[in-house]
FIVODREN-348343 format. One record per residue (C-alpha): residue in three letters; z, y, x; residue number from 1. Coordinates in steps of 0.5 Angstrom, whole numbers. Layout:
<nodes>
<'ALA'; <Z; Y; X>; NUM> ...
</nodes>
This chain:
<nodes>
<'MET'; <129; 23; 338>; 1> <'ASP'; <137; 20; 333>; 2> <'ARG'; <138; 22; 326>; 3> <'ALA'; <145; 25; 329>; 4> <'ALA'; <141; 31; 332>; 5> <'LEU'; <136; 32; 327>; 6> <'ASN'; <142; 33; 323>; 7> <'ALA'; <145; 38; 327>; 8> <'ILE'; <138; 42; 328>; 9> <'SER'; <138; 42; 321>; 10> <'ASP'; <145; 44; 320>; 11> <'VAL'; <143; 50; 326>; 12> <'GLN'; <137; 52; 322>; 13> <'THR'; <140; 52; 316>; 14> <'LEU'; <146; 57; 319>; 15> <'GLN'; <142; 61; 321>; 16> <'ALA'; <137; 61; 315>; 17> <'MET'; <145; 63; 311>; 18> <'VAL'; <145; 68; 316>; 19> <'LEU'; <138; 72; 315>; 20> <'GLU'; <140; 71; 308>; 21> <'GLN'; <146; 75; 309>; 22> <'GLN'; <144; 80; 314>; 23> <'ALA'; <139; 82; 309>; 24> <'LEU'; <144; 83; 303>; 25> <'ILE'; <147; 87; 308>; 26> <'ALA'; <143; 90; 308>; 27> <'VAL'; <141; 92; 302>; 28> <'HIS'; <147; 94; 300>; 29> <'GLU'; <148; 99; 306>; 30> <'ARG'; <142; 102; 302>; 31> <'THR'; <145; 101; 296>; 32> <'ILE'; <151; 105; 299>; 33> <'ALA'; <148; 111; 303>; 34> <'GLN'; <144; 111; 296>; 35> <'ARG'; <150; 113; 293>; 36> <'ASP'; <154; 116; 298>; 37> <'HIS'; <148; 121; 298>; 38> <'ALA'; <147; 121; 291>; 39> <'ILE'; <155; 123; 290>; 40> <'ALA'; <154; 128; 296>; 41> <'TYR'; <148; 131; 292>; 42> <'LYS'; <152; 131; 286>; 43> <'ASP'; <157; 135; 289>; 44> <'ALA'; <153; 140; 292>; 45> <'LYS'; <150; 141; 285>; 46> <'ILE'; <157; 141; 282>; 47> <'SER'; <159; 146; 286>; 48> <'GLN'; <153; 151; 286>; 49> <'LEU'; <153; 150; 279>; 50> <'THR'; <161; 152; 279>; 51> <'HIS'; <159; 158; 283>; 52> <'GLU'; <153; 161; 278>; 53> <'ILE'; <158; 160; 272>; 54> <'ALA'; <163; 164; 275>; 55> <'ARG'; <159; 170; 278>; 56> <'LEU'; <154; 170; 271>; 57> <'ARG'; <161; 170; 268>; 58> <'ARG'; <163; 176; 272>; 59> <'VAL'; <157; 180; 271>; 60> <'GLN'; <157; 179; 264>; 61> <'PHE'; <165; 181; 264>; 62> <'ALA'; <163; 187; 269>; 63> <'ALA'; <158; 188; 264>; 64> <'LYS'; <162; 189; 259>; 65> <'SER'; <165; 196; 261>; 66> <'GLU'; <156; 199; 263>; 67> <'ARG'; <154; 204; 258>; 68> <'MET'; <148; 200; 255>; 69> <'ASP'; <141; 202; 250>; 70> <'PRO'; <145; 197; 243>; 71> <'ALA'; <138; 193; 244>; 72> <'GLN'; <138; 192; 251>; 73> <'ARG'; <146; 190; 250>; 74> <'GLU'; <144; 186; 245>; 75> <'LEU'; <138; 182; 249>; 76> <'PHE'; <143; 182; 255>; 77> <'ASP'; <148; 179; 251>; 78> <'GLU'; <143; 173; 248>; 79> <'ALA'; <140; 172; 256>; 80> <'MET'; <148; 171; 258>; 81> <'ALA'; <150; 166; 253>; 82> <'ALA'; <143; 162; 253>; 83> <'ASP'; <143; 161; 261>; 84> <'ILE'; <152; 160; 261>; 85> <'ALA'; <150; 155; 256>; 86> <'ALA'; <145; 152; 259>; 87> <'LEU'; <149; 151; 266>; 88> <'GLU'; <154; 148; 263>; 89> <'SER'; <150; 142; 259>; 90> <'GLU'; <147; 141; 266>; 91> <'LEU'; <154; 142; 270>; 92> <'GLU'; <157; 137; 264>; 93> <'ALA'; <150; 132; 265>; 94> <'LEU'; <153; 131; 272>; 95> <'ARG'; <161; 130; 272>; 96> <'GLU'; <163; 123; 272>; 97> <'PRO'; <165; 121; 264>; 98> <'ALA'; <172; 119; 267>; 99> <'LYS'; <172; 125; 270>; 100> <'PRO'; <172; 130; 265>; 101> <'ALA'; <170; 137; 267>; 102> <'ALA'; <178; 141; 268>; 103> <'ARG'; <177; 147; 264>; 104> <'SER'; <182; 154; 265>; 105> <'ALA'; <182; 154; 258>; 106> <'PRO'; <183; 151; 252>; 107> <'ARG'; <177; 148; 249>; 108> <'PRO'; <177; 154; 242>; 109> <'ALA'; <178; 149; 236>; 110> <'ARG'; <172; 149; 232>; 111> <'ARG'; <171; 153; 226>; 112> <'PRO'; <172; 150; 219>; 113> <'LEU'; <164; 150; 216>; 114> <'PRO'; <164; 155; 209>; 115> <'PRO'; <166; 150; 203>; 116> <'GLU'; <162; 153; 199>; 117> <'LEU'; <155; 152; 203>; 118> <'PRO'; <152; 146; 200>; 119> <'ARG'; <153; 139; 202>; 120> <'ILE'; <147; 133; 203>; 121> <'GLU'; <150; 127; 205>; 122> <'THR'; <148; 121; 208>; 123> <'ILE'; <152; 115; 208>; 124> <'HIS'; <150; 110; 213>; 125> <'GLU'; <151; 103; 212>; 126> <'PRO'; <151; 97; 216>; 127> <'ALA'; <145; 93; 217>; 128> <'SER'; <149; 88; 213>; 129> <'CYS'; <155; 87; 208>; 130> <'ASP'; <158; 80; 212>; 131> <'CYS'; <160; 80; 218>; 132> <'ALA'; <156; 78; 224>; 133> <'THR'; <161; 74; 228>; 134> <'CYS'; <164; 70; 222>; 135> <'GLY'; <159; 71; 216>; 136> <'ALA'; <166; 74; 211>; 137> <'ALA'; <165; 80; 208>; 138> <'LEU'; <166; 86; 210>; 139> <'VAL'; <172; 90; 208>; 140> <'LYS'; <171; 98; 207>; 141> <'ILE'; <177; 100; 212>; 142> <'GLY'; <176; 107; 213>; 143> <'GLU'; <170; 113; 214>; 144> <'HIS'; <167; 117; 220>; 145> <'VAL'; <165; 124; 218>; 146> <'SER'; <161; 129; 221>; 147> <'GLU'; <160; 136; 219>; 148> <'LYS'; <154; 139; 222>; 149> <'LEU'; <151; 146; 220>; 150> <'ASP'; <143; 146; 218>; 151> <'ILE'; <138; 150; 215>; 152> <'GLU'; <132; 150; 212>; 153> <'PRO'; <125; 155; 213>; 154> <'MET'; <125; 161; 208>; 155> <'THR'; <123; 157; 201>; 156> <'PHE'; <120; 161; 196>; 157> <'PHE'; <120; 159; 188>; 158> <'VAL'; <116; 163; 182>; 159> <'ARG'; <121; 166; 177>; 160> <'ARG'; <119; 164; 171>; 161> <'ASP'; <121; 168; 164>; 162> <'VAL'; <118; 166; 158>; 163> <'HIS'; <119; 170; 152>; 164> <'PRO'; <117; 166; 146>; 165> <'GLN'; <113; 170; 139>; 166> <'TYR'; <115; 167; 133>; 167> <'ALA'; <112; 170; 126>; 168> <'CYS'; <115; 170; 118>; 169> <'ARG'; <109; 168; 114>; 170> <'ARG'; <111; 171; 108>; 171> <'CYS'; <112; 179; 111>; 172> <'GLU'; <107; 178; 117>; 173> <'THR'; <113; 180; 122>; 174> <'ILE'; <113; 178; 128>; 175> <'VAL'; <119; 177; 133>; 176> <'ALA'; <120; 176; 140>; 177> <'GLU'; <125; 178; 146>; 178> <'PRO'; <122; 185; 149>; 179> <'VAL'; <120; 184; 157>; 180> <'ALA'; <125; 188; 161>; 181> <'PRO'; <122; 194; 166>; 182> <'ALA'; <122; 193; 173>; 183> <'ILE'; <122; 197; 179>; 184> <'LEU'; <114; 193; 179>; 185> <'ASP'; <112; 192; 173>; 186> <'ARG'; <105; 189; 174>; 187> <'GLY'; <107; 187; 181>; 188> <'ILE'; <108; 179; 183>; 189> <'VAL'; <115; 181; 186>; 190> <'ALA'; <122; 178; 183>; 191> <'PRO'; <128; 184; 184>; 192> <'GLY'; <131; 178; 191>; 193> <'LEU'; <125; 178; 194>; 194> <'LEU'; <124; 186; 193>; 195> <'ALA'; <132; 186; 196>; 196> <'GLN'; <130; 181; 202>; 197> <'VAL'; <123; 185; 204>; 198> <'ALA'; <128; 192; 205>; 199> <'ILE'; <134; 188; 208>; 200> <'GLN'; <129; 186; 213>; 201> <'LYS'; <127; 191; 215>; 202> <'TYR'; <131; 196; 215>; 203> <'THR'; <138; 192; 216>; 204> <'ASP'; <135; 186; 221>; 205> <'HIS'; <130; 191; 224>; 206> <'LEU'; <124; 187; 223>; 207> <'PRO'; <118; 191; 221>; 208> <'LEU'; <113; 189; 216>; 209> <'HIS'; <107; 186; 221>; 210> <'ARG'; <112; 181; 223>; 211> <'GLN'; <114; 179; 217>; 212> <'GLU'; <108; 178; 214>; 213> <'ALA'; <108; 173; 220>; 214> <'ILE'; <114; 169; 217>; 215> <'PHE'; <112; 168; 211>; 216> <'ALA'; <105; 166; 213>; 217> <'ARG'; <109; 161; 216>; 218> <'ALA'; <113; 159; 209>; 219> <'GLY'; <105; 159; 205>; 220> <'ILE'; <106; 165; 203>; 221> <'THR'; <100; 170; 204>; 222> <'LEU'; <103; 178; 203>; 223> <'SER'; <99; 184; 207>; 224> <'ARG'; <104; 189; 211>; 225> <'THR'; <101; 194; 205>; 226> <'THR'; <104; 190; 200>; 227> <'LEU'; <110; 189; 203>; 228> <'ALA'; <110; 198; 205>; 229> <'GLU'; <108; 199; 197>; 230> <'TRP'; <114; 196; 195>; 231> <'ILE'; <117; 198; 200>; 232> <'GLY'; <116; 206; 198>; 233> <'ALA'; <117; 204; 190>; 234> <'VAL'; <124; 201; 191>; 235> <'GLY'; <126; 208; 196>; 236> <'VAL'; <123; 212; 190>; 237> <'ALA'; <127; 207; 184>; 238> <'LEU'; <133; 208; 189>; 239> <'GLN'; <133; 216; 190>; 240> <'PRO'; <138; 217; 184>; 241> <'LEU'; <144; 213; 187>; 242> <'VAL'; <143; 216; 194>; 243> <'ASP'; <144; 223; 190>; 244> <'VAL'; <150; 221; 186>; 245> <'LEU'; <153; 218; 193>; 246> <'ARG'; <153; 225; 196>; 247> <'THR'; <155; 229; 190>; 248> <'ARG'; <161; 224; 191>; 249> <'LEU'; <161; 226; 199>; 250> <'LEU'; <161; 233; 198>; 251> <'GLN'; <168; 232; 195>; 252> <'SER'; <171; 230; 201>; 253> <'PRO'; <175; 235; 205>; 254> <'VAL'; <173; 232; 211>; 255> <'LEU'; <167; 229; 214>; 256> <'HIS'; <164; 227; 220>; 257> <'ALA'; <156; 229; 222>; 258> <'ASP'; <150; 226; 228>; 259> <'GLU'; <143; 227; 229>; 260> <'THR'; <138; 222; 232>; 261> <'PRO'; <131; 222; 233>; 262> <'VAL'; <125; 218; 229>; 263> <'ALA'; <118; 218; 230>; 264> <'GLN'; <114; 221; 225>; 265> <'LEU'; <106; 220; 225>; 266> <'ASP'; <102; 226; 225>; 267> <'PRO'; <95; 224; 223>; 268> <'GLY'; <92; 232; 224>; 269> <'ALA'; <94; 231; 232>; 270> <'GLY'; <93; 223; 233>; 271> <'LYS'; <100; 221; 236>; 272> <'THR'; <106; 222; 233>; 273> <'ARG'; <111; 228; 234>; 274> <'ARG'; <119; 228; 234>; 275> <'ALA'; <123; 228; 226>; 276> <'TYR'; <131; 227; 225>; 277> <'LEU'; <135; 223; 222>; 278> <'PHE'; <142; 227; 221>; 279> <'ALA'; <146; 222; 218>; 280> <'TYR'; <154; 224; 215>; 281> <'ALA'; <160; 220; 214>; 282> <'GLY'; <165; 220; 210>; 283> <'HIS'; <173; 220; 212>; 284> <'GLY'; <179; 219; 207>; 285> <'TRP'; <186; 216; 209>; 286> <'PRO'; <191; 213; 204>; 287> <'SER'; <195; 218; 201>; 288> <'ALA'; <202; 217; 200>; 289> <'ALA'; <201; 214; 194>; 290> <'SER'; <197; 208; 197>; 291> <'ALA'; <201; 206; 203>; 292> <'GLY'; <206; 202; 200>; 293> <'GLY'; <201; 198; 198>; 294> <'ALA'; <193; 195; 195>; 295> <'GLY'; <191; 198; 190>; 296> <'ALA'; <193; 204; 189>; 297> <'ALA'; <190; 211; 189>; 298> <'ARG'; <187; 212; 195>; 299> <'CYS'; <185; 220; 197>; 300> <'PRO'; <179; 223; 196>; 301> <'GLY'; <173; 221; 200>; 302> <'ALA'; <177; 214; 201>; 303> <'GLN'; <172; 209; 200>; 304> <'PRO'; <166; 209; 206>; 305> <'ILE'; <161; 213; 205>; 306> <'VAL'; <154; 214; 209>; 307> <'LEU'; <149; 218; 208>; 308> <'PHE'; <142; 219; 212>; 309> <'ASP'; <138; 226; 211>; 310> <'TYR'; <131; 225; 213>; 311> <'CYS'; <129; 232; 216>; 312> <'ALA'; <123; 234; 221>; 313> <'SER'; <126; 238; 226>; 314> <'ARG'; <133; 238; 228>; 315> <'ALA'; <135; 245; 227>; 316> <'GLY'; <141; 248; 223>; 317> <'ARG'; <138; 250; 217>; 318> <'HIS'; <138; 242; 214>; 319> <'ALA'; <145; 241; 216>; 320> <'ALA'; <146; 248; 211>; 321> <'ALA'; <141; 245; 207>; 322> <'PHE'; <145; 239; 205>; 323> <'LEU'; <152; 241; 205>; 324> <'ASP'; <150; 248; 201>; 325> <'THR'; <157; 250; 198>; 326> <'TRP'; <161; 244; 202>; 327> <'ARG'; <167; 249; 206>; 328> <'GLY'; <171; 242; 209>; 329> <'ALA'; <173; 241; 216>; 330> <'LEU'; <167; 238; 219>; 331> <'MET'; <168; 233; 225>; 332> <'VAL'; <162; 234; 230>; 333> <'ASP'; <159; 234; 237>; 334> <'ASP'; <157; 241; 241>; 335> <'TYR'; <150; 242; 238>; 336> <'SER'; <149; 248; 236>; 337> <'GLY'; <146; 247; 230>; 338> <'TYR'; <151; 246; 227>; 339> <'LYS'; <155; 254; 230>; 340> <'ALA'; <152; 257; 223>; 341> <'LEU'; <156; 252; 219>; 342> <'PHE'; <162; 255; 222>; 343> <'ALA'; <162; 261; 222>; 344> <'ALA'; <160; 261; 214>; 345> <'GLY'; <168; 258; 214>; 346> <'VAL'; <167; 250; 215>; 347> <'THR'; <172; 248; 220>; 348> <'GLU'; <170; 246; 226>; 349> <'LEU'; <173; 239; 229>; 350> <'ALA'; <171; 236; 236>; 351> <'CYS'; <170; 230; 237>; 352> <'TRP'; <176; 226; 243>; 353> <'ALA'; <171; 220; 245>; 354> <'HIS'; <165; 226; 247>; 355> <'ALA'; <170; 229; 252>; 356> <'ARG'; <174; 221; 253>; 357> <'ARG'; <166; 220; 255>; 358> <'SER'; <164; 226; 260>; 359> <'PHE'; <170; 223; 264>; 360> <'VAL'; <167; 217; 264>; 361> <'ASP'; <161; 218; 266>; 362> <'ALA'; <163; 223; 272>; 363> <'HIS'; <168; 217; 274>; 364> <'LYS'; <162; 212; 274>; 365> <'ALA'; <158; 216; 279>; 366> <'SER'; <163; 219; 284>; 367> <'GLY'; <169; 214; 283>; 368> <'SER'; <174; 219; 282>; 369> <'PRO'; <180; 218; 281>; 370> <'LEU'; <182; 225; 278>; 371> <'ALA'; <176; 223; 273>; 372> <'LYS'; <181; 217; 272>; 373> <'GLU'; <187; 220; 271>; 374> <'ALA'; <183; 225; 265>; 375> <'ILE'; <180; 217; 262>; 376> <'ASP'; <188; 215; 262>; 377> <'ARG'; <191; 221; 259>; 378> <'ILE'; <185; 221; 253>; 379> <'GLY'; <187; 214; 253>; 380> <'GLU'; <195; 216; 252>; 381> <'LEU'; <193; 219; 244>; 382> <'TYR'; <189; 213; 243>; 383> <'VAL'; <195; 209; 243>; 384> <'ILE'; <199; 214; 239>; 385> <'GLU'; <195; 215; 234>; 386> <'ALA'; <193; 207; 233>; 387> <'LYS'; <201; 207; 232>; 388> <'LEU'; <200; 213; 226>; 389> <'ARG'; <193; 210; 223>; 390> <'ASP'; <197; 207; 216>; 391> <'LEU'; <202; 213; 215>; 392> <'ASP'; <201; 219; 211>; 393> <'ASP'; <198; 225; 212>; 394> <'ALA'; <205; 228; 212>; 395> <'THR'; <208; 224; 215>; 396> <'ARG'; <202; 223; 220>; 397> <'LEU'; <201; 230; 221>; 398> <'ARG'; <210; 231; 224>; 399> <'GLU'; <209; 226; 228>; 400> <'ARG'; <203; 228; 231>; 401> <'ARG'; <206; 235; 232>; 402> <'LYS'; <211; 231; 235>; 403> <'HIS'; <208; 226; 240>; 404> <'LEU'; <201; 230; 241>; 405> <'ALA'; <203; 236; 242>; 406> <'PRO'; <206; 235; 249>; 407> <'ARG'; <201; 231; 252>; 408> <'LEU'; <196; 235; 249>; 409> <'ASP'; <199; 242; 253>; 410> <'THR'; <200; 238; 259>; 411> <'PHE'; <194; 235; 260>; 412> <'LYS'; <191; 243; 258>; 413> <'ARG'; <195; 246; 264>; 414> <'TRP'; <192; 241; 267>; 415> <'LEU'; <185; 242; 266>; 416> <'ASP'; <187; 250; 268>; 417> <'GLU'; <188; 248; 274>; 418> <'LEU'; <183; 244; 276>; 419> <'GLN'; <178; 247; 274>; 420> <'PRO'; <177; 253; 280>; 421> <'LYS'; <179; 247; 285>; 422> <'VAL'; <173; 243; 284>; 423> <'LEU'; <165; 243; 286>; 424> <'GLY'; <161; 247; 280>; 425> <'ASN'; <156; 242; 280>; 426> <'SER'; <159; 236; 279>; 427> <'GLY'; <161; 231; 274>; 428> <'LEU'; <167; 232; 273>; 429> <'SER'; <166; 240; 273>; 430> <'ARG'; <161; 238; 268>; 431> <'ALA'; <166; 235; 264>; 432> <'ILE'; <173; 239; 264>; 433> <'HIS'; <168; 245; 263>; 434> <'TYR'; <166; 242; 255>; 435> <'THR'; <173; 240; 255>; 436> <'LEU'; <176; 247; 256>; 437> <'ARG'; <170; 250; 252>; 438> <'ARG'; <173; 246; 246>; 439> <'TRP'; <179; 246; 246>; 440> <'GLY'; <181; 249; 240>; 441> <'ALA'; <176; 245; 236>; 442> <'LEU'; <179; 238; 239>; 443> <'VAL'; <187; 240; 238>; 444> <'ARG'; <186; 241; 231>; 445> <'VAL'; <188; 234; 230>; 446> <'LEU'; <195; 238; 230>; 447> <'ASP'; <193; 242; 224>; 448> <'GLU'; <192; 238; 218>; 449> <'GLY'; <194; 231; 220>; 450> <'ALA'; <188; 228; 215>; 451> <'TRP'; <183; 230; 220>; 452> <'PRO'; <181; 224; 225>; 453> <'ILE'; <181; 225; 232>; 454> <'ASP'; <174; 223; 234>; 455> <'ASN'; <167; 222; 231>; 456> <'ASN'; <166; 215; 231>; 457> <'PRO'; <165; 213; 224>; 458> <'VAL'; <159; 216; 223>; 459> <'GLU'; <157; 214; 230>; 460> <'ASN'; <158; 206; 229>; 461> <'ALA'; <154; 208; 223>; 462> <'ILE'; <147; 211; 226>; 463> <'ARG'; <148; 206; 232>; 464> <'PRO'; <143; 201; 229>; 465> <'VAL'; <137; 206; 228>; 466> <'ALA'; <136; 206; 235>; 467> <'VAL'; <135; 199; 234>; 468> <'GLY'; <131; 200; 229>; 469> <'ARG'; <126; 207; 231>; 470> <'LYS'; <123; 201; 236>; 471> <'ASN'; <122; 195; 231>; 472> <'TRP'; <120; 201; 225>; 473> <'LEU'; <115; 205; 230>; 474> <'PHE'; <114; 211; 227>; 475> <'ALA'; <115; 214; 220>; 476> <'GLY'; <108; 215; 216>; 477> <'SER'; <110; 221; 212>; 478> <'GLU'; <116; 226; 211>; 479> <'SER'; <116; 223; 204>; 480> <'ALA'; <116; 216; 208>; 481> <'GLY'; <122; 218; 212>; 482> <'ARG'; <125; 221; 206>; 483> <'ARG'; <125; 214; 203>; 484> <'ALA'; <127; 211; 208>; 485> <'ALA'; <133; 214; 209>; 486> <'ALA'; <135; 213; 201>; 487> <'ILE'; <134; 206; 203>; 488> <'MET'; <138; 205; 209>; 489> <'SER'; <144; 210; 206>; 490> <'LEU'; <145; 205; 201>; 491> <'LEU'; <145; 199; 206>; 492> <'ALA'; <150; 202; 211>; 493> <'THR'; <154; 205; 206>; 494> <'VAL'; <155; 196; 203>; 495> <'LYS'; <156; 194; 210>; 496> <'ALA'; <161; 199; 210>; 497> <'ASN'; <164; 197; 203>; 498> <'GLY'; <164; 190; 207>; 499> <'LEU'; <159; 188; 200>; 500> <'GLU'; <154; 182; 201>; 501> <'PRO'; <148; 186; 202>; 502> <'HIS'; <142; 181; 199>; 503> <'ALA'; <147; 180; 192>; 504> <'TRP'; <147; 188; 192>; 505> <'LEU'; <141; 190; 193>; 506> <'THR'; <138; 184; 187>; 507> <'ASP'; <143; 186; 183>; 508> <'THR'; <142; 194; 183>; 509> <'LEU'; <135; 193; 183>; 510> <'THR'; <135; 188; 177>; 511> <'ARG'; <140; 192; 173>; 512> <'LEU'; <137; 199; 175>; 513> <'PRO'; <130; 200; 170>; 514> <'THR'; <136; 199; 164>; 515> <'THR'; <141; 203; 166>; 516> <'LYS'; <141; 210; 163>; 517> <'ASP'; <144; 216; 167>; 518> <'ARG'; <150; 216; 164>; 519> <'ASP'; <152; 209; 168>; 520> <'ILE'; <149; 210; 175>; 521> <'ASP'; <156; 210; 177>; 522> <'SER'; <157; 203; 176>; 523> <'LEU'; <150; 201; 180>; 524> <'LEU'; <154; 204; 187>; 525> <'PRO'; <155; 200; 193>; 526> <'LEU'; <162; 202; 193>; 527> <'ALA'; <169; 196; 193>; 528> 
</nodes>
């Protein structure tokens, strides 16, 4: 075979090899494309699934806002929903292409600046070299990028060491030294700041002592729950004089709110717990006519928020009568019969429109009744008007109430009277109507005085945290322990109502209290 034929065969073989190579390359590309198509399809399906799941969770989250929940359940629900949505959004963000930013139905909210008063720990990240890696010339600073992130260290303990040097006069043998200041616990190891921390974590943050014991142990500090309980007892006793003064001030208010909630008390003889009660009282006061024009003007009695808890062995009405004593103002309460003796003795009864509305809300949720919905809307109109009158003086508010509320109340009353015989006697709507009509005389007293409130929400808001806390306290050990707890809770609730920082106030109070004379006790009150 000549050379030409051999060259032809070689060329054919080369071409065949090239064809096979191209076919193999095409197959690789086709597999890559197929894998990419599959990945894209999977990603699109996953994005669609996550998008729908986030939308579903947001619908559930929004719908649950109108449901009645125990406050503890509400907190757990909100936390769980927020965590689920955040996790899904993070997963969705990771799946989306960087070049195709996620479309949002609303603009991302601007991040709040971090509080300027917080200490800053600054770390400067300098380049490894001050010379240019390309040409070797010296680098010149032209600016900087700064990012701030909020951080925290675990609980930090320190020892407060007070040194009292002693000096002597050699001539007259006199010894001079600064006296040791008295403390809540003179022979204890605890400073006022730690006492405040334990009390606030128990009664504001709802951390029982056994959990605090474990938290302290993680920080390397051994404090038994028995020791912590002794501290709480000493704090409760020490703070009682402040509560007594607040009670005197509270009873100067012409209008009070009252409510009660059960708590468990240990019954050693029976080997179980029995039911006790916390009665809650809150003062109510509007700015007076003089103060309506601006800040710094005088306020009417009771205008400073005061919240007091009274620990009682039962729910009997005699406990409320004992607390109020000779007070004879206007009392905003629910329909509990224990208060009825007070009204017979001269206290003016005020009824809560929020309670009346709640009974119609329950009826509407149970049956979807359009009549219950109409009642809810009618009561809502009262609140719209009342909101516009909030900043008026008492006389003007009363005049405006009689002008705008009175006609609507008359119409609402006639509507309820006509409706009552037409609804089933055992239905939720019937019970709501009966409750509202039975309480009508007390409900419409908002037309008698401009200073009288429309509902009992202030004291209900103050008492709501007790529902969370009592699940963590488990029980009160005794009546005296319950009264000490009520003293601490009263002061912390009043601190909150006045917008004060609880740890700063309580630390300062426990520091100054042992040296404060009875005549100066007012200077320690948590009133803004």
